[in-house]
SEVO-843332 format. One record per atom (N, C-alpha, C): residue number from 1; residue in one letter; x, y, z. Coordinates in nm, 3 decimals, padded with zeros to 5 digits. Atoms other than C-alpha are relative to their C-alpha. Layout:
! residues N
num: NUM&residuo: A&X: X&Y: Y&Z: Z;
...
This chain:
! residues 111
num: 1&residuo: X&X: -00.023&Y: 00.061&Z: -00.132;
num: 1&residuo: X&X: -03.574&Y: 02.143&Z: 01.568;
num: 1&residuo: X&X: 00.016&Y: -00.146&Z: -00.033;
num: 2&residuo: X&X: -00.026&Y: 00.145&Z: 00.006;
num: 2&residuo: X&X: -03.450&Y: 01.785&Z: 01.598;
num: 2&residuo: X&X: -00.117&Y: -00.079&Z: 00.085;
num: 3&residuo: X&X: 00.097&Y: 00.056&Z: -00.092;
num: 3&residuo: X&X: -03.694&Y: 01.517&Z: 01.740;
num: 3&residuo: X&X: 00.044&Y: -00.023&Z: 00.140;
num: 4&residuo: X&X: -00.038&Y: -00.001&Z: -00.137;
num: 4&residuo: X&X: -03.471&Y: 01.484&Z: 02.055;
num: 4&residuo: X&X: -00.030&Y: 00.134&Z: 00.074;
num: 5&residuo: X&X: 00.028&Y: -00.117&Z: -00.063;
num: 5&residuo: X&X: -03.503&Y: 01.846&Z: 02.121;
num: 5&residuo: X&X: -00.139&Y: 00.039&Z: 00.011;
num: 6&residuo: X&X: 00.137&Y: -00.007&Z: -00.016;
num: 6&residuo: X&X: -03.867&Y: 01.844&Z: 02.065;
num: 6&residuo: X&X: -00.055&Y: -00.070&Z: 00.121;
num: 7&residuo: X&X: 00.051&Y: 00.087&Z: -00.127;
num: 7&residuo: X&X: -03.912&Y: 01.566&Z: 02.333;
num: 7&residuo: X&X: 00.042&Y: 00.076&Z: 00.127;
num: 8&residuo: X&X: -00.051&Y: -00.068&Z: -00.131;
num: 8&residuo: X&X: -03.693&Y: 01.765&Z: 02.577;
num: 8&residuo: X&X: -00.064&Y: 00.121&Z: 00.026;
num: 9&residuo: X&X: 00.089&Y: -00.122&Z: -00.024;
num: 9&residuo: X&X: -03.901&Y: 02.067&Z: 02.525;
num: 9&residuo: X&X: -00.132&Y: -00.037&Z: 00.062;
num: 10&residuo: X&X: 00.115&Y: 00.040&Z: -00.056;
num: 10&residuo: X&X: -04.204&Y: 01.876&Z: 02.631;
num: 10&residuo: X&X: -00.005&Y: -00.050&Z: 00.140;
num: 11&residuo: X&X: -00.017&Y: 00.045&Z: -00.136;
num: 11&residuo: X&X: -04.057&Y: 01.761&Z: 02.961;
num: 11&residuo: X&X: 00.015&Y: 00.128&Z: 00.078;
num: 12&residuo: X&X: -00.023&Y: -00.144&Z: -00.079;
num: 12&residuo: X&X: -04.110&Y: 02.033&Z: 03.227;
num: 12&residuo: X&X: 00.119&Y: -00.009&Z: 00.066;
num: 13&residuo: X&X: -00.112&Y: -00.019&Z: -00.098;
num: 13&residuo: X&X: -03.830&Y: 02.162&Z: 03.426;
num: 13&residuo: X&X: -00.030&Y: -00.018&Z: 00.134;
num: 14&residuo: X&X: 00.027&Y: 00.022&Z: -00.118;
num: 14&residuo: X&X: -03.807&Y: 02.029&Z: 03.746;
num: 14&residuo: X&X: 00.009&Y: 00.110&Z: 00.102;
num: 15&residuo: X&X: 00.012&Y: -00.118&Z: -00.094;
num: 15&residuo: X&X: -03.893&Y: 02.259&Z: 04.049;
num: 15&residuo: X&X: 00.059&Y: -00.052&Z: 00.135;
num: 16&residuo: X&X: -00.052&Y: 00.055&Z: -00.134;
num: 16&residuo: X&X: -03.754&Y: 02.034&Z: 04.324;
num: 16&residuo: X&X: 00.136&Y: 00.068&Z: 00.043;
num: 17&residuo: X&X: -00.116&Y: -00.054&Z: -00.069;
num: 17&residuo: X&X: -03.482&Y: 02.186&Z: 04.554;
num: 17&residuo: X&X: 00.015&Y: -00.082&Z: 00.116;
num: 18&residuo: X&X: -00.032&Y: 00.073&Z: -00.109;
num: 18&residuo: X&X: -03.285&Y: 02.004&Z: 04.823;
num: 18&residuo: X&X: -00.053&Y: 00.067&Z: 00.119;
num: 19&residuo: X&X: 00.035&Y: -00.052&Z: -00.125;
num: 19&residuo: X&X: -03.421&Y: 02.045&Z: 05.163;
num: 19&residuo: X&X: 00.016&Y: -00.113&Z: 00.093;
num: 20&residuo: X&X: -00.024&Y: 00.104&Z: -00.091;
num: 20&residuo: X&X: -03.301&Y: 01.830&Z: 05.456;
num: 20&residuo: X&X: -00.086&Y: -00.024&Z: 00.112;
num: 21&residuo: X&X: 00.085&Y: 00.012&Z: -00.131;
num: 21&residuo: X&X: -03.557&Y: 01.900&Z: 05.718;
num: 21&residuo: X&X: -00.107&Y: -00.093&Z: -00.045;
num: 22&residuo: X&X: 00.109&Y: 00.105&Z: 00.022;
num: 22&residuo: X&X: -03.805&Y: 01.634&Z: 05.765;
num: 22&residuo: X&X: -00.124&Y: 00.068&Z: 00.080;
num: 23&residuo: X&X: 00.126&Y: -00.051&Z: -00.054;
num: 23&residuo: X&X: -04.172&Y: 01.735&Z: 05.826;
num: 23&residuo: X&X: -00.075&Y: -00.099&Z: 00.079;
num: 24&residuo: X&X: 00.085&Y: 00.105&Z: -00.062;
num: 24&residuo: X&X: -04.422&Y: 01.574&Z: 06.047;
num: 24&residuo: X&X: -00.133&Y: 00.014&Z: -00.058;
num: 25&residuo: X&X: 00.125&Y: -00.019&Z: 00.048;
num: 25&residuo: X&X: -04.778&Y: 01.503&Z: 05.956;
num: 25&residuo: X&X: -00.080&Y: 00.118&Z: 00.034;
num: 26&residuo: X&X: 00.073&Y: -00.122&Z: -00.060;
num: 26&residuo: X&X: -04.901&Y: 01.784&Z: 06.172;
num: 26&residuo: X&X: 00.058&Y: 00.128&Z: -00.041;
num: 27&residuo: X&X: -00.047&Y: -00.123&Z: 00.032;
num: 27&residuo: X&X: -04.660&Y: 02.030&Z: 06.058;
num: 27&residuo: X&X: 00.073&Y: 00.000&Z: -00.140;
num: 28&residuo: X&X: -00.050&Y: 00.008&Z: 00.143;
num: 28&residuo: X&X: -04.563&Y: 01.942&Z: 05.694;
num: 28&residuo: X&X: -00.016&Y: 00.130&Z: -00.082;
num: 29&residuo: X&X: 00.033&Y: -00.135&Z: 00.068;
num: 29&residuo: X&X: -04.699&Y: 02.292&Z: 05.590;
num: 29&residuo: X&X: 00.133&Y: 00.071&Z: 00.007;
num: 30&residuo: X&X: -00.122&Y: -00.075&Z: -00.001;
num: 30&residuo: X&X: -04.351&Y: 02.421&Z: 05.698;
num: 30&residuo: X&X: 00.099&Y: -00.019&Z: -00.092;
num: 31&residuo: X&X: -00.086&Y: 00.027&Z: 00.105;
num: 31&residuo: X&X: -04.174&Y: 02.245&Z: 05.424;
num: 31&residuo: X&X: -00.047&Y: 00.087&Z: -00.132;
num: 32&residuo: X&X: 00.038&Y: -00.052&Z: 00.117;
num: 32&residuo: X&X: -04.154&Y: 02.440&Z: 05.109;
num: 32&residuo: X&X: -00.043&Y: -00.076&Z: -00.117;
num: 33&residuo: X&X: 00.059&Y: 00.062&Z: 00.107;
num: 33&residuo: X&X: -04.338&Y: 02.361&Z: 04.807;
num: 33&residuo: X&X: 00.105&Y: -00.072&Z: -00.103;
num: 34&residuo: X&X: -00.107&Y: 00.043&Z: 00.094;
num: 34&residuo: X&X: -04.018&Y: 02.302&Z: 04.608;
num: 34&residuo: X&X: 00.052&Y: -00.122&Z: 00.041;
num: 35&residuo: X&X: -00.059&Y: 00.132&Z: -00.040;
num: 35&residuo: X&X: -03.938&Y: 01.976&Z: 04.818;
num: 35&residuo: X&X: -00.081&Y: -00.105&Z: -00.041;
num: 36&residuo: X&X: 00.111&Y: 00.104&Z: 00.051;
num: 36&residuo: X&X: -04.252&Y: 01.786&Z: 04.688;
num: 36&residuo: X&X: 00.016&Y: -00.047&Z: -00.143;
num: 37&residuo: X&X: 00.000&Y: 00.035&Z: 00.145;
num: 37&residuo: X&X: -04.269&Y: 01.579&Z: 04.383;
num: 37&residuo: X&X: -00.117&Y: 00.069&Z: -00.073;
num: 38&residuo: X&X: 00.114&Y: -00.079&Z: 00.042;
num: 38&residuo: X&X: -04.618&Y: 01.739&Z: 04.340;
num: 38&residuo: X&X: -00.007&Y: 00.117&Z: 00.078;
num: 39&residuo: X&X: -00.004&Y: -00.114&Z: -00.095;
num: 39&residuo: X&X: -04.556&Y: 02.084&Z: 04.456;
num: 39&residuo: X&X: -00.129&Y: 00.083&Z: 00.018;
num: 40&residuo: X&X: 00.113&Y: -00.071&Z: -00.026;
num: 40&residuo: X&X: -04.895&Y: 02.226&Z: 04.381;
num: 40&residuo: X&X: -00.107&Y: -00.058&Z: 00.098;
num: 41&residuo: X&X: 00.078&Y: 00.080&Z: -00.095;
num: 41&residuo: X&X: -05.077&Y: 01.947&Z: 04.585;
num: 41&residuo: X&X: 00.081&Y: -00.015&Z: 00.107;
num: 42&residuo: X&X: -00.066&Y: 00.027&Z: -00.137;
num: 42&residuo: X&X: -04.796&Y: 01.929&Z: 04.833;
num: 42&residuo: X&X: 00.005&Y: -00.150&Z: 00.034;
num: 43&residuo: X&X: 00.001&Y: 00.133&Z: -00.017;
num: 43&residuo: X&X: -04.767&Y: 01.550&Z: 04.787;
num: 43&residuo: X&X: 00.126&Y: -00.058&Z: -00.032;
num: 44&residuo: X&X: -00.123&Y: 00.076&Z: 00.015;
num: 44&residuo: X&X: -04.474&Y: 01.323&Z: 04.813;
num: 44&residuo: X&X: 00.121&Y: 00.091&Z: 00.024;
num: 45&residuo: X&X: -00.129&Y: -00.097&Z: -00.022;
num: 45&residuo: X&X: -04.199&Y: 01.513&Z: 04.990;
num: 45&residuo: X&X: 00.117&Y: -00.093&Z: -00.035;
num: 46&residuo: X&X: -00.132&Y: 00.079&Z: 00.039;
num: 46&residuo: X&X: -03.832&Y: 01.424&Z: 04.858;
num: 46&residuo: X&X: 00.092&Y: 00.052&Z: 00.090;
num: 47&residuo: X&X: -00.090&Y: -00.058&Z: -00.100;
num: 47&residuo: X&X: -03.628&Y: 01.509&Z: 05.168;
num: 47&residuo: X&X: 00.117&Y: -00.090&Z: 00.016;
num: 48&residuo: X&X: -00.115&Y: 00.103&Z: 00.000;
num: 48&residuo: X&X: -03.390&Y: 01.201&Z: 05.133;
num: 48&residuo: X&X: -00.039&Y: -00.122&Z: -00.085;
num: 49&residuo: X&X: 00.008&Y: 00.105&Z: 00.101;
num: 49&residuo: X&X: -03.317&Y: 00.901&Z: 04.933;
num: 49&residuo: X&X: -00.124&Y: -00.105&Z: 00.034;
num: 50&residuo: X&X: 00.118&Y: 00.079&Z: -00.048;
num: 50&residuo: X&X: -03.581&Y: 00.701&Z: 05.137;
num: 50&residuo: X&X: -00.129&Y: 00.043&Z: -00.070;
num: 51&residuo: X&X: 00.128&Y: -00.074&Z: 00.046;
num: 51&residuo: X&X: -03.853&Y: 00.947&Z: 05.052;
num: 51&residuo: X&X: -00.010&Y: -00.010&Z: -00.154;
num: 52&residuo: X&X: -00.015&Y: 00.012&Z: 00.143;
num: 52&residuo: X&X: -03.747&Y: 00.944&Z: 04.684;
num: 52&residuo: X&X: -00.038&Y: -00.142&Z: -00.046;
num: 53&residuo: X&X: 00.026&Y: 00.136&Z: 00.022;
num: 53&residuo: X&X: -03.782&Y: 00.562&Z: 04.664;
num: 53&residuo: X&X: -00.144&Y: -00.013&Z: 00.031;
num: 54&residuo: X&X: 00.138&Y: -00.002&Z: -00.046;
num: 54&residuo: X&X: -04.116&Y: 00.595&Z: 04.847;
num: 54&residuo: X&X: -00.097&Y: 00.067&Z: -00.096;
num: 55&residuo: X&X: 00.080&Y: -00.085&Z: 00.113;
num: 55&residuo: X&X: -04.238&Y: 00.848&Z: 04.590;
num: 55&residuo: X&X: -00.014&Y: -00.087&Z: -00.127;
num: 56&residuo: X&X: 00.007&Y: 00.082&Z: 00.122;
num: 56&residuo: X&X: -04.152&Y: 00.615&Z: 04.308;
num: 56&residuo: X&X: -00.094&Y: -00.126&Z: 00.027;
num: 57&residuo: X&X: 00.088&Y: 00.119&Z: -00.037;
num: 57&residuo: X&X: -04.337&Y: 00.316&Z: 04.469;
num: 57&residuo: X&X: -00.139&Y: 00.031&Z: 00.016;
num: 58&residuo: X&X: 00.142&Y: -00.049&Z: -00.019;
num: 58&residuo: X&X: -04.643&Y: 00.529&Z: 04.547;
num: 58&residuo: X&X: -00.043&Y: 00.082&Z: -00.115;
num: 59&residuo: X&X: 00.028&Y: -00.112&Z: 00.097;
num: 59&residuo: X&X: -04.654&Y: 00.735&Z: 04.240;
num: 59&residuo: X&X: -00.137&Y: -00.022&Z: -00.062;
num: 60&residuo: X&X: 00.117&Y: 00.023&Z: 00.063;
num: 60&residuo: X&X: -04.963&Y: 00.559&Z: 04.110;
num: 60&residuo: X&X: -00.130&Y: 00.003&Z: 00.100;
num: 61&residuo: X&X: 00.090&Y: -00.009&Z: -00.115;
num: 61&residuo: X&X: -05.139&Y: 00.597&Z: 04.448;
num: 61&residuo: X&X: -00.053&Y: 00.156&Z: 00.012;
num: 62&residuo: X&X: 00.046&Y: -00.141&Z: -00.003;
num: 62&residuo: X&X: -05.159&Y: 00.988&Z: 04.406;
num: 62&residuo: X&X: -00.105&Y: 00.017&Z: -00.083;
num: 63&residuo: X&X: 00.124&Y: -00.028&Z: 00.087;
num: 63&residuo: X&X: -05.499&Y: 01.094&Z: 04.301;
num: 63&residuo: X&X: -00.008&Y: 00.151&Z: -00.023;
num: 64&residuo: X&X: 00.033&Y: -00.125&Z: 00.023;
num: 64&residuo: X&X: -05.643&Y: 01.399&Z: 04.180;
num: 64&residuo: X&X: 00.097&Y: 00.099&Z: -00.071;
num: 65&residuo: X&X: -00.111&Y: -00.085&Z: 00.063;
num: 65&residuo: X&X: -05.355&Y: 01.510&Z: 03.965;
num: 65&residuo: X&X: -00.015&Y: -00.023&Z: -00.149;
num: 66&residuo: X&X: -00.004&Y: 00.011&Z: 00.126;
num: 66&residuo: X&X: -05.324&Y: 01.571&Z: 03.591;
num: 66&residuo: X&X: 00.126&Y: -00.065&Z: -00.046;
num: 67&residuo: X&X: -00.124&Y: 00.047&Z: 00.045;
num: 67&residuo: X&X: -05.082&Y: 01.407&Z: 03.359;
num: 67&residuo: X&X: 00.109&Y: 00.102&Z: -00.001;
num: 68&residuo: X&X: -00.098&Y: -00.109&Z: 00.005;
num: 68&residuo: X&X: -04.905&Y: 01.750&Z: 03.340;
num: 68&residuo: X&X: 00.058&Y: 00.007&Z: 00.158;
num: 69&residuo: X&X: -00.050&Y: 00.003&Z: -00.127;
num: 69&residuo: X&X: -04.876&Y: 01.733&Z: 03.719;
num: 69&residuo: X&X: 00.098&Y: -00.138&Z: 00.015;
num: 70&residuo: X&X: -00.089&Y: 00.112&Z: -00.011;
num: 70&residuo: X&X: -04.729&Y: 01.380&Z: 03.693;
num: 70&residuo: X&X: 00.126&Y: 00.022&Z: -00.087;
num: 71&residuo: X&X: -00.131&Y: -00.016&Z: 00.083;
num: 71&residuo: X&X: -04.476&Y: 01.494&Z: 03.426;
num: 71&residuo: X&X: 00.095&Y: 00.076&Z: 00.086;
num: 72&residuo: X&X: -00.087&Y: -00.074&Z: -00.098;
num: 72&residuo: X&X: -04.356&Y: 01.754&Z: 03.661;
num: 72&residuo: X&X: 00.054&Y: -00.071&Z: 00.112;
num: 73&residuo: X&X: -00.041&Y: 00.093&Z: -00.115;
num: 73&residuo: X&X: -04.351&Y: 01.507&Z: 03.955;
num: 73&residuo: X&X: 00.118&Y: -00.089&Z: -00.038;
num: 74&residuo: X&X: -00.109&Y: 00.086&Z: 00.047;
num: 74&residuo: X&X: -04.148&Y: 01.277&Z: 03.763;
num: 74&residuo: X&X: 00.135&Y: 00.060&Z: -00.008;
num: 75&residuo: X&X: -00.104&Y: -00.061&Z: 00.025;
num: 75&residuo: X&X: -03.910&Y: 01.515&Z: 03.648;
num: 75&residuo: X&X: 00.062&Y: 00.065&Z: 00.145;
num: 76&residuo: X&X: -00.071&Y: -00.037&Z: -00.134;
num: 76&residuo: X&X: -03.862&Y: 01.642&Z: 04.038;
num: 76&residuo: X&X: 00.046&Y: -00.125&Z: 00.062;
num: 77&residuo: X&X: -00.067&Y: 00.122&Z: -00.065;
num: 77&residuo: X&X: -03.820&Y: 01.269&Z: 04.143;
num: 77&residuo: X&X: 00.137&Y: -00.025&Z: -00.069;
num: 78&residuo: X&X: -00.126&Y: 00.017&Z: 00.069;
num: 78&residuo: X&X: -03.551&Y: 01.245&Z: 03.882;
num: 78&residuo: X&X: 00.130&Y: 00.083&Z: 00.055;
num: 79&residuo: X&X: -00.094&Y: -00.095&Z: -00.061;
num: 79&residuo: X&X: -03.363&Y: 01.539&Z: 04.000;
num: 79&residuo: X&X: 00.030&Y: -00.034&Z: 00.150;
num: 80&residuo: X&X: -00.042&Y: 00.036&Z: -00.146;
num: 80&residuo: X&X: -03.391&Y: 01.438&Z: 04.361;
num: 80&residuo: X&X: 00.069&Y: -00.144&Z: -00.005;
num: 81&residuo: X&X: -00.055&Y: 00.132&Z: 00.001;
num: 81&residuo: X&X: -03.292&Y: 01.077&Z: 04.278;
num: 81&residuo: X&X: 00.155&Y: 00.039&Z: -00.021;
num: 82&residuo: X&X: -00.160&Y: -00.027&Z: 00.032;
num: 82&residuo: X&X: -02.967&Y: 01.224&Z: 04.112;
num: 82&residuo: X&X: 00.064&Y: 00.065&Z: 00.123;
num: 83&residuo: X&X: -00.069&Y: -00.060&Z: -00.112;
num: 83&residuo: X&X: -02.903&Y: 01.429&Z: 04.407;
num: 83&residuo: X&X: 00.030&Y: -00.081&Z: 00.130;
num: 84&residuo: X&X: -00.017&Y: 00.088&Z: -00.109;
num: 84&residuo: X&X: -02.947&Y: 01.168&Z: 04.672;
num: 84&residuo: X&X: 00.060&Y: -00.147&Z: -00.046;
num: 85&residuo: X&X: -00.066&Y: 00.136&Z: 00.053;
num: 85&residuo: X&X: -02.779&Y: 00.881&Z: 04.445;
num: 85&residuo: X&X: -00.100&Y: -00.108&Z: -00.002;
num: 86&residuo: X&X: 00.109&Y: 00.118&Z: 00.017;
num: 86&residuo: X&X: -03.101&Y: 00.677&Z: 04.393;
num: 86&residuo: X&X: 00.002&Y: -00.019&Z: -00.134;
num: 87&residuo: X&X: 00.007&Y: 00.031&Z: 00.134;
num: 87&residuo: X&X: -03.084&Y: 00.492&Z: 04.076;
num: 87&residuo: X&X: -00.146&Y: -00.044&Z: -00.045;
num: 88&residuo: X&X: 00.136&Y: 00.022&Z: 00.061;
num: 88&residuo: X&X: -03.403&Y: 00.490&Z: 03.865;
num: 88&residuo: X&X: 00.003&Y: -00.086&Z: -00.127;
num: 89&residuo: X&X: -00.018&Y: 00.101&Z: 00.121;
num: 89&residuo: X&X: -03.441&Y: 00.228&Z: 03.600;
num: 89&residuo: X&X: -00.115&Y: 00.067&Z: -00.088;
num: 90&residuo: X&X: 00.129&Y: -00.043&Z: 00.085;
num: 90&residuo: X&X: -03.781&Y: 00.400&Z: 03.470;
num: 90&residuo: X&X: 00.047&Y: 00.137&Z: -00.065;
num: 91&residuo: X&X: -00.029&Y: -00.116&Z: 00.076;
num: 91&residuo: X&X: -03.725&Y: 00.674&Z: 03.203;
num: 91&residuo: X&X: -00.123&Y: 00.110&Z: -00.012;
num: 92&residuo: X&X: 00.120&Y: -00.072&Z: 00.024;
num: 92&residuo: X&X: -04.094&Y: 00.801&Z: 03.235;
num: 92&residuo: X&X: -00.098&Y: -00.049&Z: 00.123;
num: 93&residuo: X&X: 00.106&Y: 00.057&Z: -00.102;
num: 93&residuo: X&X: -04.385&Y: 00.794&Z: 03.496;
num: 93&residuo: X&X: -00.071&Y: -00.106&Z: -00.063;
num: 94&residuo: X&X: 00.080&Y: 00.096&Z: 00.080;
num: 94&residuo: X&X: -04.547&Y: 00.589&Z: 03.226;
num: 94&residuo: X&X: 00.062&Y: -00.134&Z: 00.029;
num: 95&residuo: X&X: -00.057&Y: 00.130&Z: -00.023;
num: 95&residuo: X&X: -04.310&Y: 00.314&Z: 03.310;
num: 95&residuo: X&X: -00.028&Y: -00.050&Z: 00.161;
num: 96&residuo: X&X: 00.016&Y: 00.038&Z: -00.134;
num: 96&residuo: X&X: -04.418&Y: 00.298&Z: 03.685;
num: 96&residuo: X&X: -00.129&Y: -00.062&Z: 00.024;
num: 97&residuo: X&X: 00.113&Y: 00.044&Z: -00.062;
num: 97&residuo: X&X: -04.658&Y: 00.101&Z: 03.878;
num: 97&residuo: X&X: -00.112&Y: -00.064&Z: -00.106;
num: 98&residuo: X&X: 00.118&Y: 00.047&Z: 00.086;
num: 98&residuo: X&X: -05.008&Y: 00.033&Z: 03.713;
num: 98&residuo: X&X: 00.018&Y: 00.019&Z: -00.123;
num: 99&residuo: X&X: -00.005&Y: -00.038&Z: 00.150;
num: 99&residuo: X&X: -04.925&Y: 00.205&Z: 03.390;
num: 99&residuo: X&X: 00.087&Y: -00.126&Z: -00.063;
num: 100&residuo: X&X: -00.083&Y: 00.098&Z: 00.061;
num: 100&residuo: X&X: -04.643&Y: -00.043&Z: 03.342;
num: 100&residuo: X&X: -00.084&Y: -00.138&Z: -00.016;
num: 101&residuo: X&X: 00.047&Y: 00.135&Z: -00.012;
num: 101&residuo: X&X: -04.861&Y: -00.336&Z: 03.435;
num: 101&residuo: X&X: -00.123&Y: 00.000&Z: -00.104;
num: 102&residuo: X&X: 00.105&Y: -00.009&Z: 00.116;
num: 102&residuo: X&X: -05.160&Y: -00.215&Z: 03.199;
num: 102&residuo: X&X: 00.074&Y: -00.043&Z: -00.138;
num: 103&residuo: X&X: -00.085&Y: 00.020&Z: 00.123;
num: 103&residuo: X&X: -04.902&Y: -00.208&Z: 02.912;
num: 103&residuo: X&X: 00.041&Y: -00.145&Z: -00.015;
num: 104&residuo: X&X: -00.048&Y: 00.137&Z: 00.011;
num: 104&residuo: X&X: -04.768&Y: -00.550&Z: 02.995;
num: 104&residuo: X&X: -00.119&Y: -00.090&Z: -00.028;
num: 105&residuo: X&X: 00.118&Y: 00.089&Z: 00.023;
num: 105&residuo: X&X: -05.121&Y: -00.704&Z: 03.010;
num: 105&residuo: X&X: -00.056&Y: 00.012&Z: -00.152;
num: 106&residuo: X&X: 00.048&Y: -00.016&Z: 00.129;
num: 106&residuo: X&X: -05.206&Y: -00.545&Z: 02.676;
num: 106&residuo: X&X: 00.094&Y: -00.052&Z: -00.098;
num: 107&residuo: X&X: -00.094&Y: 00.052&Z: 00.073;
num: 107&residuo: X&X: -04.892&Y: -00.688&Z: 02.522;
num: 107&residuo: X&X: -00.027&Y: -00.139&Z: -00.034;
num: 108&residuo: X&X: 00.013&Y: 00.140&Z: 00.027;
num: 108&residuo: X&X: -04.934&Y: -01.026&Z: 02.331;
num: 108&residuo: X&X: 00.109&Y: -00.095&Z: 00.056;
num: 109&residuo: X&X: -00.126&Y: 00.080&Z: -00.053;
num: 109&residuo: X&X: -04.593&Y: -01.136&Z: 02.471;
num: 109&residuo: X&X: -00.033&Y: -00.030&Z: 00.152;
num: 110&residuo: X&X: 00.015&Y: 00.020&Z: -00.142;
num: 110&residuo: X&X: -04.730&Y: -01.111&Z: 02.824;
num: 110&residuo: X&X: -00.103&Y: -00.116&Z: 00.011;
num: 111&residuo: X&X: 00.100&Y: 00.112&Z: -00.011;
num: 111&residuo: X&X: -04.994&Y: -01.382&Z: 02.752;
num: 111&residuo: X&X: 00.068&Y: -00.124&Z: 00.020;
């Protein structure tokens, strides 16, 4: 197996499916789990381009999720971003928000 295919095998397959209906805070439970970035936790619905951008911006604010959940969520965000025409400059959830800032602070070039 080549290094590239090993990396691809480690990335979970996205579970996100398009769903155009918007939920409300009181009735979000009627949205299918497949519409969320974090489907098990039903966090960060990805129902349109604006929600995809919000999920990216708020990614590090999601609590009580594992790294595996974050891997799946980022794969779902990437799939939804392609569907809605949202350009993502990040190639991994590690490139988002606080994780990116932590690496930048740790870098000698950042000082």
